Every structure is written in C-alpha cells, then in structure tokens.
C-alpha positions in Angstrom: 15.4 1.3 3.8 14.0 2.5 7.1 12.8 -0.7 8.9 12.0 -1.9 12.4 11.6 -5.0 14.5 7.8 -4.6 14.6 4.9 -2.3 13.7 4.5 0.7 15.9 8.2 1.4 16.3 8.0 4.9 14.7 9.3 4.1 11.2 6.6 5.9 9.3 7.0 9.1 11.1 10.8 8.8 10.9 10.7 8.1 7.2 8.3 11.1 6.6 10.6 13.4 8.6 13.7 12.3 6.7 12.0 12.7 3.3 10.9 16.2 4.1 14.1 17.2 5.8 16.1 16.0 2.7 13.7 17.8 0.4 14.2 21.0 2.4 18.0 20.5 1.9 17.5 20.4 -1.9 18.0 16.7 -2.2 15.8 15.2 -4.9 14.4 12.3 -2.9 11.7 9.7 -3.5 9.9 7.6 -0.9 8.9 4.0 -1.8 6.8 1.6 0.3 7.5 -2.1 0.8 4.4 -4.2 0.8 0.8 -3.8 -0.1 -0.4 -0.5 1.2 -2.6 2.2 -0.4 -2.3 4.9 2.2 1.3 5.3 3.2 2.6 6.0 -0.3 0.4 9.1 -0.5 2.1 10.4 2.7 5.5 9.5 1.3 4.7 11.4 -1.9 3.5 14.5 0.1 6.7 14.5 2.2 9.1 14.1 -0.7 7.3 15.9 -3.5 7.8 12.9 -5.8 5.3 10.1 -6.8 5.7 7.0 -4.6 5.3 3.3 -5.6 4.9 0.0 -3.8 7.4 -2.8 -4.1 6.1 -6.3 -3.2 8.1 -9.5 -3.5 5.2 -11.9 -2.9 3.0 -10.4 -5.6 5.6 -9.0 -8.0 8.3 -11.0 -9.8 11.8 -9.8 -9.0 12.3 -8.1 -12.4 9.2 -6.0 -11.8 10.4 -4.9 -8.4 13.7 -3.9 -9.9 12.0 -2.1 -12.8 9.6 -0.1 -10.5 12.5 0.9 -8.2 14.6 2.0 -11.1 11.8 4.0 -12.7 11.0 5.7 -9.4 14.7 6.6 -9.0 15.0 8.2 -12.4 16.0 11.8 -12.0 16.2 11.5 -8.2 19.3 11.8 -6.0 18.1 9.3 -3.3 15.6 6.5 -2.8 14.3 6.0 0.7 12.1 2.9 1.2 9.8 2.5 4.2 9.5 -1.1 5.3 6.3 -2.8 6.5 5.7 -4.5 9.8 8.9 -6.1 11.1 11.8 -6.3 8.7 11.7 -10.1 8.3 7.9 -10.5 8.5 6.5 -12.3 5.5 4.6 -15.4 4.5 5.8 -19.0 3.8 7.4 -18.8 0.3 10.6 -19.5 -1.6 13.5 -17.3 -0.5 13.0 -13.8 -1.9 9.2 -14.1 -2.5 7.8 -13.9 1.0 6.6 -10.3 0.8 9.0 -9.4 3.7 10.7 -6.0 3.5 14.0 -7.9 3.9 13.4 -9.4 0.5 13.2 -5.9 -1.1 16.4 -4.8 0.7 18.2 -7.9 -0.4 17.0 -7.7 -4.0 17.9 -4.1 -4.4 21.0 -4.0 -2.2 19.5 -1.4 0.1 21.3 -0.7 3.4 18.8 -0.9 6.3 18.5 1.5 9.1 16.5 0.2 12.1 14.1 2.4 13.9 14.5 0.9 17.3 11.9 1.7 20.0 13.9 1.5 23.2 11.1 2.4 25.6 11.1 0.1 28.5 14.6 -1.3 27.9 18.2 -0.2 27.8 21.1 -2.6 27.0 18.7 -5.3 26.0 18.1 -3.2 22.8 21.6 -4.3 21.7 20.5 -8.0 21.8 17.7 -7.1 19.4 20.0 -5.2 17.1 22.5 -8.1 17.1 19.8 -10.5 16.2 18.9 -8.4 13.2 22.5 -8.0 12.2 23.1 -11.8 12.1 19.7 -13.2 11.1 20.2 -12.9 7.3 23.7 -12.3 5.9 22.2 -11.0 2.7 20.6 -8.1 4.4 22.9 -5.3 5.6 21.9 -3.6 8.9 23.8 -0.4 8.5 22.8 1.4 11.7 20.1 2.4 14.2 18.0 5.3 15.0 16.8 5.1 18.6 13.2 6.1 19.2 11.3 7.0 22.3 14.4 7.7 24.3 13.6 8.7 27.9 16.7 10.6 29.0 20.4 11.2 28.3 21.2 8.3 30.6 18.8 6.1 28.7 20.5 7.1 25.5 23.9 6.3 26.9 22.9 2.8 28.2 21.2 1.7 25.0 23.4 3.5 22.6 26.7 2.4 24.0 25.6 -1.3 24.1 24.6 -1.1 20.4 27.7 0.8 19.3 29.8 -1.9 21.0 28.5 -4.3 18.3 30.1 -2.0 15.7 26.7 -0.7 14.7 26.5 3.1 14.4 23.7 5.1 16.0 22.5 7.7 13.5 20.1 9.4 15.9 18.4 9.4 19.2 14.8 10.7 19.2 13.1 11.6 22.5 9.6 10.9 21.3 7.6 11.5 18.2 4.2 10.3 19.5 2.9 13.9 19.6 3.1 13.8 15.8 0.8 10.7 15.6 -1.3 10.8 12.4 -5.0 10.2 12.6 -6.2 6.6 11.8 -9.4 4.7 10.8 -10.2 1.1 10.2 -7.9 0.5 7.2 -4.9 2.4 8.6 -4.0 6.1 8.5 -6.6 8.6 7.4 -5.7 9.5 3.8 -3.2 12.2 3.2 -5.6 14.4 1.2 -8.0 14.4 4.1 -5.6 16.1 6.5 -6.0 19.8 6.1 -2.7 20.8 8.0 -0.6 18.0 6.6 2.1 20.4 5.3 2.5 22.0 8.7 2.7 18.5 10.3 5.3 17.3 7.9 7.4 20.4 8.5 7.2 19.9 12.2 8.2 16.2 11.9 11.1 17.2 9.6 12.4 19.8 12.1 12.3 17.3 14.9 14.0 14.5 12.9 16.7 17.0 11.6 17.4 18.0 15.2 18.0 14.5 16.4 19.2 12.5 13.4 22.6 12.7 11.7 21.3 13.1 8.2 24.7 13.5 6.6 25.8 10.1 8.0 22.6 8.6 6.6 23.4 10.1 3.2 26.8 8.5 3.4 25.2 5.0 3.3 23.7 5.4 -0.1 25.0 3.4 -3.1 23.8 3.2 -6.7 20.9 1.0 -7.6 21.9 -1.9 -9.9 20.7 -1.4 -13.5 17.3 -3.0 -14.3 15.0 -3.6 -17.2 12.6 -0.6 -16.9 10.0 -2.0 -19.2 8.5 -4.8 -17.0 4.8 -4.2 -16.3 2.5 -5.7 -13.7 -0.8 -6.1 -15.6 -2.2 -5.7 -19.1 -4.7 -2.8 -19.4 -8.3 -3.9 -18.9 -9.2 -1.7 -21.9 -7.9 0.8 -24.3 -9.8 3.7 -22.7 -10.4 3.1 -19.0 -13.0 5.0 -16.9 -11.4 5.1 -13.5 -13.5 6.1 -10.4 -11.4 8.5 -8.4 -12.6 10.4 -5.3 -12.8 10.1 -1.5 -14.9 6.9 -1.9 -12.7 5.3 -4.6 -9.0 6.0 -3.9 -7.3 2.7 -3.5 -5.6 2.1 -6.8 -1.9 1.2 -7.1 0.1 3.8 -9.0 2.2 1.1 -10.7 -0.9 -0.3 -12.3 -2.2 3.0 -13.7 1.3 4.1 -14.8 1.8 0.6 -16.4 -1.5 0.8 -18.3 -0.5 4.2 -19.6 2.9 2.9 -20.6 1.2 0.1 -22.6 -0.9 2.7 -24.5 -4.1 2.9 -22.5 -5.9 6.2 -21.8 -7.2 6.8 -18.2 -10.3 8.9 -17.8 -11.1 9.7 -14.1 -14.6 10.4 -13.0 -16.2 11.0 -9.6 -19.2 8.9 -8.4 -19.5 11.2 -5.4 -20.0 14.1 -7.8 -22.7 12.0 -9.4 -20.6 11.5 -12.6 -21.3 8.4 -14.7 -18.4 6.5 -16.4 -17.9 8.3 -19.8 -19.8 6.4 -22.5 -16.8 6.6 -24.9 -14.6 4.5 -22.6 -14.5 0.7 -23.1 -13.9 -0.4 -19.5 -14.9 0.9 -16.1 -12.8 0.3 -13.0 -14.1 0.9 -9.5 -11.2 0.8 -7.1 -11.4 0.1 -3.4 -11.7 2.9 -0.8 -14.3 4.0 1.7 -17.7 3.8 0.1 -19.1 2.9 3.5 -18.4 6.4 4.7 -20.3 7.9 1.7 -23.0 5.2 1.2 -25.9 7.6 1.5 -24.4 10.0 -1.1 -23.6 7.1 -3.4 -27.1 5.7 -3.1 -28.5 9.2 -4.1 -26.1 9.5 -7.1 -28.7 8.5 -9.6 -26.8 9.7 -12.7 -23.8 7.7 -11.6 -25.8 4.5 -10.8 -27.9 4.7 -14.0 -24.9 5.5 -16.1 -23.0 2.6 -14.6 -25.9 0.2 -15.4 -26.0 1.5 -18.9 -22.3 1.2 -19.3 -22.4 -2.4 -18.1 -24.8 -3.6 -20.8 -22.0 -4.1 -23.3 -18.7 -3.1 -21.7 -16.5 -4.5 -19.0 -17.0 -3.2 -15.4 -14.8 -4.4 -12.5 -14.9 -3.5 -8.9 -12.2 -4.1 -6.3 -13.2 -4.4 -2.6 -15.1 -1.1 -2.1 -15.9 -1.0 -5.8 -17.2 -4.6 -5.5 -19.5 -3.5 -2.7 -21.0 -0.7 -4.8 -21.7 -3.1 -7.7 -23.8 -5.1 -5.3 -27.5 -4.7 -4.5 -27.0 -2.9 -1.2 -24.5 -1.7 1.3 -25.3 -1.8 5.1 -23.3 0.9 6.9 -21.9 0.7 10.4 -25.1 2.1 11.9 -27.1 -0.7 10.3 -28.7 1.5 7.6 -29.2 -0.2 4.2 -28.3 1.8 1.2 -29.3 0.6 -2.3 -26.3 0.3 -4.7 -26.0 -0.5 -8.5 -27.5 -4.0 -8.4 -25.2 -5.4 -11.0 -24.0 -8.2 -8.8 -26.2 -10.3 -6.5 -24.8 -9.5 -3.1 -25.3 -7.2 -0.1 -22.3 -6.2 2.0 -22.3 -5.1 5.6 -20.3 -2.9 8.0 -22.8 -3.5 10.8 -21.3 -7.0 11.1 -17.5 -6.4 10.8 -14.7 -8.9 10.5 -11.2 -8.0 9.5 -9.9 -10.1 6.6 -6.2 -9.6 5.7 -3.6 -11.3 3.7 -1.9 -12.2 0.4 -3.9 -14.0 -2.3 -3.3 -15.9 -5.5 -6.2 -15.9 -7.9 -6.9 -17.9 -11.1 -9.6 -16.2 -13.1 -12.7 -18.4 -13.6 -13.5 -16.8 -17.0 -12.7 -13.8 -19.2 -13.2 -10.5 -17.4 -11.6 -7.1 -17.1 -8.7 -8.6 -15.2 -7.7 -10.9 -18.0 -8.4 -14.2 -19.7 -9.8 -17.3 -18.2 -7.0 -19.2 -16.3 -4.8 -16.1 -15.9 -3.0 -16.3 -12.6 -2.8 -13.1 -10.5 -1.3 -12.1 -7.2 -2.5 -9.5 -4.7 -4.1 -9.2 -1.3 -7.3 -8.6 0.7 -7.8 -6.1 3.5 -11.3 -5.3 4.5 -13.7 -5.2 7.4 -16.9 -5.7 5.4 -18.8 -8.9 5.4 -21.2 -10.4 2.9 -24.7 -10.3 4.4 -26.4 -11.9 1.4 -25.2 -13.5 -1.8 -27.3 -14.9 -4.6 -26.4 -17.5 -7.2 -23.6 -16.2 -9.4 -20.5 -17.3 -11.2 -17.2 -16.6 -9.2 -14.7 -14.1 -10.3 -11.8 -16.4 -9.5 -10.5 -19.4 -7.6 -8.4 -17.9 -4.8 -6.1 -19.3 -2.2 -4.1 -17.6 0.5 -0.4 -18.0 1.3 -1.0 -20.8 3.8 -3.3 -23.2 1.9 -3.0 -25.1 -1.3 -6.7 -25.5 -2.0 -8.3 -22.6 -3.9 -11.9 -21.6 -3.2 -14.4 -19.7 -5.4 -14.4 -16.0 -4.6 -16.0 -12.8 -5.9 -18.9 -12.5 -8.4 -19.2 -12.3 -12.2 -22.3 -11.6 -14.2 -22.0 -11.0 -17.9 -19.3 -8.4 -18.3 -19.5 -7.2 -14.7 -17.0 -8.6 -12.2 -15.8 -7.9 -8.7 -14.3 -9.2 -5.5 -12.5 -8.3 -2.3 -9.2 -9.3 -4.1 -6.9 -6.4 -4.9 -4.7 -7.3 -7.8 -1.0 -6.2 -7.7 0.6 -8.2 -10.6 
C-alpha cells in the first residue's frame, strides 16, 4: 500500500508512476484503491493495464474486501493499493470497519510505504514517521518515499533522521508537482478525458524510476492470504440491466457490475448523450452518477432518450444514483443558473447555481421494494455531491439514511412507482 499522513502528499502520482514503471519492466501489476472513489481507479487501470477495484472497510464486510482483492490479484504478479486521505483517517466504527486505509492494510497484511511530503521540514519528518510506525501495531510501516525534497542537504537531514529509526528510505523525489493532473469539483478530471494521458503516465514513470528504488519495493511483497472469491456486494437489480454509460454517467463501481455479471445478469450499455433510449428488452434501467450538469443542455435535447426512459419506467424498474437521480427529476439548474428540463419521473429540481458540498459515508434502509432491493434491506455507501435540491414535491422516500456520526435515520431520495433515486451511492 502507498499511503501518506494526509491528502496532497503526492501518493496518487507516486502510485501511478510505480504502476507504469513496473508495467514497463514486464511486471503484471494491478492497482487497487482504498475507499469510495470513482475517478482514481480509472487512472490506476490506465497506468497498470489491468482493471482496478475499490476496497472499502466501512461499506464492505471483511470477506468481500478479501474476495475483491484476491480476484483482482488473480493472474497478476503484484498488487499495489493506493490509500485515501491520511492512512488512519476514517469514521467512528468498530475496529476494522472505519473505512480507513489502515483497515485494508491490516486486513490484507499489506506492507505500507509512506509518501512523506517533507517540504518545509527536515528532521521533524522523522517524528511523523515514528508516530505512524507506532500508532497501530497491526499495520506495518515498511518504509518511506520522501517527496518534494528541496536539495541534497534536505534529503540528508530528513533521510538520516528517518533511517535512524530503522525505517528504510526507498526514494527521494525532488518534486512531482509539474505532473499535477487536472481537477474539477468532484476530484480529478476523468482519465478518458485527458488526451495525452499515456504521455503523462510515461513521464511520471520515468521520474519515479529515476528516484525510487523499485527493486527494494518489490522485495517487500508477500503473498495475499487465500480468500473466498465468491462473495458479492449486491444482488443484480434485474436479469438484463440497461446501464447508462458515457461522459455524463460514468460513476459506477466495477465491483458492482462485475458482481452482477457473476450472478448471471446481462449488462447492456447505452448512451443518453448519443440520444439512445434504454433498450426495451431490458428489465431494469440504472442511471449512475457522473457529470450531467456539464451536459445538461444536450441531455434536455435528447428527446429519444427522455421519451424512451419515460416509456421504460411505465412497467419496469428505473434507478438513478446522484447524477442519475438529478436527470430523473423535473429539471436541472446548471452553474450559470439556466434551467434544463429533465425526465420528470421524480418530483424534484436540482441546482448547481446554489452549490453545497455534501460528503460522507451513509447507511440506508430501503423504505420499500425498488431496484436496489426489498423493503427493509440495509445498504452501505456514500454521498459526494455539490448539487442541492431547489424544489421537491410530495413523494415517498427511497430510504431512511443515517451518516456515520448519528444514530437517527432521516428520509432521503425519492420513489414513485417503479422509479427511484437518491444522492446515495450504494457500495454493498
């Protein structure tokens, strides 16, 4: 696992560089992502050439985490897992279920390499490293890669202080900020939207290979413990699932889709941006999250999609997550304040003109039968959005939802007939 004391320490760029450098060496490597994140796994997959998957100890039971890791490792020489936020950052929960990357490392026995941003400090970096070494005896800190090192003297001061703890330095990187990847309001711009991504990955890999002892890192690896590879996250919402998939609807977790296929479901992709309707021979339509607000005008003009979606919803299940939920509403107000009519299947209008970041883990109990499952089913996932609800009519809720800090659930989302939606992203 490549981890760090905090976000912004350079672990994503380091992980991408290591994955591509290993791939260039002929190592069959796969990159995994700890925590709920739709965007980073696509970059990890691009860098390694192998499909990525998320591992989340808050939302997933331990046997599912082990199963997904083992399946991802099948046929690969090495698993490299990118942590999220700071290594020990999670939510209040029983040990091992906090969502912290340390939970994943402890559960799978992954040695941890800290990406340590030493800008603005020297020997004090050793105090940080020592704290991480001793904070949780169940998590092995195996070494450090120094990042944003200012000079050879800086490297000597910080590096020798850390090595005096018995902790090896696997690399000393001057600065990787010139490889900063473009971002927007939900994180990095999606991998498929960056036209020169291959060239960027090769440049990052060359820099990392120059400054990191990759052979020493490979020497840390140990076999994953065997796991039951048949555990699945969620029952399929239908036997034949029409899945919206394009630049507006791209936030769907690979472990869900792969799990649905493994349980016998057929996935049929379609593109609302290409004005394609959900195929009529499917029995469920799933509209994932994404960036519909960036394409609101085009979606509003996609009459074949909207009419086909309305026809589909007359007698079949339709579910929308976050961005998909917004499209199921009556209208979407973009950042410029322009109102775009949407499908009108749920009585709400969402807005990006009035933005508010909402972020965090959620536990949901379904209020009634819907595409997500039967009434009373308990699901775990998260929310991450800037959209607000500008108007909401009377409607049954999708679920009763609580966050990781409260015990009192509240109604959330909308459900009308066979149509359901909410800002909640299900993980398991």
